[in-house]
N, C-alpha and C positions, 0 to 999 in steps of 0.2 A: 336601077332604082326607079320606082313608078312615080316620078315627079319631074317637073322641069321649072326653071325660072325663066320668065319672059320679061325683059326689062322694058318699061314704058317710060314716057317722058318724065313723069314725076314720081314713079314708084316701080313696083315689081308685081307681076302676076305669078303666083305660085300654084301650078296645077298639079293635082294628085289624081291617080287612077289605079285600077287593079287592086291588089292587096297591099296595104300600107301598114307597116309595123311601127311600133314606138321607136325602135332604133332608126328606122328610115326617117321618121319625123325629126329626130335629133340631128341626124346627118344632113338632111336637106336644109335645116336651119343653119347648121355650121357652114354649109356651102354659101348661103346667103350672107352671113356675117363676115366671112373671109373675103368677100368681093369688095374691092375698093369703092364701088358705087354705093354700098350700103350706107355710108355716112351721110350721103346727100339726098337719099330718097325721102319722100313725104308719106308714102303709104305702102302697105303690103296687102294684097288681095289673095287670100288662100281659097282655092276652089277645089272641093272634093266632088268628083264626077258622080253622077247618079248611080254608077255601077261599082264605086269604090267599096272595098271591104277594109274597114279600119280596125286593125288589131293592135290597139295600144291600151296598156293598163293605166289605171289612175296614177300609179307611181311614175310611169313614163310621161304622162301628161304633166305631172308636177315638175319633173325634170326639165321639160320643154319650157314651162313657165319660169323656172329658176334661171335657165340659160337665157331666155328672152330678157329677163330683168337685168341680167349682167350686160347683155348686148345693148340695152337701152342707155347705158352710160355713154356709148359712142353715138347714139342717135335718139335723143330723148323725146323728140316731137313726132315720132312715127304714129300713124293711125293704122289699125289692123281691122280688116273685114274678113270674116270667115264665112264661106258659102257651102252649104250642103243641105240635102233634103231628106236625110235619114235621122231617125231618132237617136241612134248611137253617136252620130257626128254632132248633133245638137247638144247632147248630154256632155260629151267630152269637151266641146267648145265652151260650154258654160263652166265646167270644172276648171278648164284652163284659165278663163277670164277671172273667176273667183280666186283661184290660187295666185295668179299674176297680181291682182289688186291687193291681196293679203300680203304679198311680199313688198308691196309699195312701188310696183312698176308704174311709170308715168304714161305709158301708151294707152290710148283709148282703143278698146276692143269691142266689137259688136258681131253678132251672128245674124246671117240672113239665109233665106231659102232660095233666093235667086241672085244671079250676078247683077241684074239690072237694079235691084233694090240696093245691093251693096255699093254699086258705083254711084247711085244717087246720094247715098249717105256720105260716101267719101268726098264727093263733090261739095256737099254742104259743109263738111268738116274742114275742108281745105280752103274754102273761099272766105 
């Protein structure tokens, strides 16, 4: 699977590279939720590398949003930053955020083009 979870002091860095399918997004989120550390983290930073090819349908993105809304019952104060610099990633990130908010998910979700901007926002949100 073209992703990895890197646990940090207060959260998790979720890196994606290569070709990422909708099924892989669902599976990587499942791996995150099934880890006992998930309940205590404060943020998740998802970074899609510059060379990633994201092959996820809008239906699959909605499934991820629904799954995240369910997971938010175990950790309702999580803050999510999504990083990518491709139009398709920006579009799917916005679709995800809108769908997640429509479901009533409590997490704050924001899209950024750089990791530095995302980390600044996370720092502001968590202090």
